[in-house]
N, C-alpha and C positions, 0 to 999 in steps of 0.2 A: 431610125426612120421617122419620116415627118408623118404626122397623123392628120388626114384630112377629113375625118369624121367630125360632123358638126354637132355639138352638144345642144341641149334643151336651153331655152332663154331663161336667165335668171333674173329676177326682179329685184336686184340689189344695187342699182347703178349709183345710189347716193354713197356707197361705201367704196366705190372704185377709186383707184389711184390713178393720177395722171402723169405722164412722162414730160420731160422738159421741152421747151422750144428755144432754140438758140440760133443766133445768125453766124456766130464766129466759127473759125476754122478749127476750133478745138471742141471735143465733146467731154462731158463730166459725168462721173458715175459714183454710186456708193458701193464699195465692195468690202464687206465685213467690217463696216464702220469706218473705213478709210475713204479718202477722196483720191479718185483715180482720174487723172486727165489723159486725153488720148487725141493726137493731131493727125491720126491716120497712119502714123508710123511708130513715133516714140511713146511709150506708157509710162506716166509718173504716177507714183503712189505716195502719198503724205497722209501722216497722222495729224488731224487738226488739233490745236491747242488753244486754251483760253489764254487771256493776258496773265492769268496767275501761273501759267504753265502746265496746268492741269490738262490731262488729254480728254479730248471729247470725241464722241461717235457720230459720224453722219449717218442719219436714217434715210435721208432722200435728198437727191440734187434735183433741182426744179427749173434750172436755166441761169441766165445772167441777167443782172440788173446794174446799170451804171458801171459796167466793166468789172463787177464783182459777182462771184458765184453765189447763187441762192441756195442755200440747204437748210433741211430741218434736222435738228440735233436731237440724240437722246439726252435726256437731261433728268436727274433725280428731282429737280424743282417741279417737274410737271407730273410726277408720281404722288399725287396728293389723295387725302381721303376722298375728295371730289370725284376723282377719277374712278373710284370704286362703284360710284352710283352708275347703275346701268343706262340712265339717260344721258350720261356724259362719256363720249367715246374716249377710250384709252389710248388712242393714237395720235394724241396731240403732242407737239413737240416746241422747242424754242426754234424760232425762225432767225437764221443768222445770215450774215454776208461775209463770205471767205475771200481771201486773196488766194492766188494760184498755188502759194507755198503752204496753204492750210492755215494760216493765221486767222483768226476771227477777228474781223474788223470791228462789227458790232451786232448785238442782239436786236433785232427789229422788234420782235414781240413774242410773247410766250403763249402757250396753249393753242397752236396753230395746226390744223389738220392738213392743209395743202396750200401751195402757192402757184401763182401764175405770172410770171414775167411776161410783158409785152414782147413781141417778136423782135422789136428793135432795142430792147433792153432800156427803153427811156421810162417805163413805168412798171409797176409791180402791184398785183392784187393778191390778196391771201384770204383764207376762210378760217375763221376762229373755231374752237370746239363748240361754241354756241350756235354755229352755222349762220355767223353774220360775216359779210364781206367788207374788207377794208382795203382802200386804194391808196398807194404810196407813190407820190411824186416828189422828188428830192427830200425835203425834211417835212413835207406835209402828208399827214395821215388823215383820211376821211372814212369813216364807217358809213356804209349806204344804209339808208332808212327805206327798205323795202319790205312790202308785206309778204312774208314767207320765209322759209329757212333756205339758206344758199347752200347748194351742193357743189357746184363749180361753175367756171365761166370760161370765156375765150375772148381774146382781143382781136380786133379786125387787124388786117396787115398793117394799116398805117396808124394804129393806136388811137383812133378817134371814136370808137365804138366797142361797146361791150355787150356780149350776149351771156345773159345769166340765167342759170336754171334754179327754180324756186320750188319748193315743196310746201304743204300746208304750214301755216305758222306754228300750229301745235304739233308738228312732226318732232319726234325724238326717237332714239332706239327703243327706249321703254315703250313708248306709245305704239310703235310698230309690233314689237314683240308681244304686247299685251292687248292687242285690239280685240275688243268684245265681239265683233260681228265681221263677216267677210266684207260687207260693204264698207265698215270702217277701214279694214285694212287696205282695200283698193283705194279708198279717199286719201289715205296717207301716202300712198304710193303714186298718186296722180301729180304729175308737175307741169309746169308752164315754162317758157322761155321768154324773157323780156330782153328789150334792146335799150341800150342807154347811150347817151353821149358821154364818151369817156373824158372830155375836157370839163364841161359843166356838170356831169353826174346827173343830169335830168334825164327821166324816163323818156324814151322816144315813142315806143309801142310795145304791146304784148304780141310777139310775132308768131308763137305757137302756143296754143291752148286747146286741148281737146281731151277727151277720155284717154287715159292712158300715161304711160311713163315716157317723158320726153327728156333727153339727156345728151351729153357729150356734143354740144355745138361746136362747129368750126366753120370758118369762113372760107369762100374760094380765094385763090390767090390775087384776085383784082377786088375783093372785098363786096361784090354785087350780090352774092348768094350766100345763103347759110345753110350748112348741113347740120343735120342731127340725128341721132337714133331715136326711133318711136317703137315702144313695145306696147302690144294690145294686152290689156289686164285680164281679159277674158279667155284669150286664145293663144295658143303657142305660136304667135306670128310677130313679126316685126322686121326692122331694118333700117337702112340709113335713107333719110329723106332730103330732097333738095328743095330750097324755098327761096324765090327771088325777092330780095329786099327792096325792089322797086314797087312792090304791093304789099305794104306792112299790114294790110287788113287781112290777108290770107293767114289762116291759122292751122293750115294742113298742107305740108309740102308733098312733093310728089316722090313716091318710092323709086329709088334708083337701084339700091342694092338690097335685095331680100335676104333675109338671114333665116336659116332653118335646114331641115333635111332635105329640101328639094335639090335636085340636080343642079349643078352651077352655083349653090348657094356659098355665101362667105360667112364665116364666123364673126361675131360681134368683136370689135376692136376694144382694147382697153381705152378708157378715158384719157385722152390727150395724145394718144399715139398716131391719129390720123395725120399724115404728112403728104404734101405735095411734091412730086418730082415730075415737073411738066405737066401733063394731062393725066398722069397716073396717081393713084393714092397709094400710100404704104400705111399699113396698120399692123399692130401687135395683137393677135389673138391668143388668149390664156389657153392652158393646158390643165388638165384635172390635177396634175402634181404641182401646179404652182408656176411652171415654166411658161415659155412663149414661142410662138411661131409668127414671123414675119410674113405677111401675104402682100401682093399686089392687086390692084383691081382698077380697070379703066374708069374714067369719070363718068361713063354712062352705066357702070355696074357689070360691064362685060369683061371677059378674059381674065377670071380670078385665077391666081396662082400662089400656091405656097412656095416660099423662097428659101428659108433657112430657119433653123432653130435659133432664137434669141430673144432679148428683151431691150426696152428702152431705146428704140431707133431715133437718132438725132442727125440733123443734116451737117455735113461736113462741106458742102458745096452744092452746086445745081444738080449734080447727078450722082453724088456719093453720099452714103449712109455709114454712120458709125452705130454698132450696136453691141450688147454684152452677150458673150456666149454663155452657155449654162455652166461652165466652170470659172466664170467670173473674169474672163479675159476679154478685153475690147477687140473688136474686128471690124473690118470695112467690107461693106457691099458696094463694089465700084459702079456697077450698073445694074439696072433692072432689066431682066431678060424680056425680049419681045416675044409675043405670042407666035409660037412655031419655029422658034429659034433653036429649040432643043437643048439650051443651057440650063 
């Protein structure tokens, strides 16, 4: 049965994982280290192999870039003595481009925490285990020189802007775990969101900067608004805020989807899982045992509804979603039920 109990807010957004964004009619998943492709009907499972013929395990699929599947791979090469240091996350992997048959076309980089292909698949960003962002267009790799440690980012629908989440420059897992005072812990958990020109990579503005944790940015379908999650560090309060990009001087968005125990509240969605279907949002909320529940909510925050148990929602078309069931089998959500439909 679906649980609609809303848990307490957790102040660990920098460690959240993001789901892939993909415009193709095929969804891609990682199941027990294998690459699974799903077009809404046929399911294909392949075991990736390196050019040497050695098998590789897919840790995570992130989307597509230049027609290739973007995935992070489990690799013995990344399990070094450095990874045993508490200040270096042990979830970094090789970032690879795969063909649909599972062949590894090339390794883009090593020690990558997460990746973000643009919606159109014409650009790729990734975050290293040192929390630096690298932008890839064609054969060009550019490391962004921003003050702060990058947690995650989002592309505008037309791939011309980037919204980037930045934590303090001295942030690290070790620093957070060993903060000497409460104020120091809160300072390390305070983040801001900056907007960049994705072509020139020049900063445009700091669009969100206030006390608290600000993360999981995503754009409206027309690119005129930015949405993000804000958590109050002193109180168990937060939710999704909406910010018009016509006024880049505004640093606090309007709360549209409160999160918490109140009636009508919506659980926080995992990073990267907020998808638009028309004027509705789909999101994946986590469960205590590590699973997920797909929710829908209107753009203005009304009519929240738990839809189905599942993870990694991906668009198959304007009104169709693919997702992964708890048993590792891909499935389709054909339509999003309207309020009062009884479905």
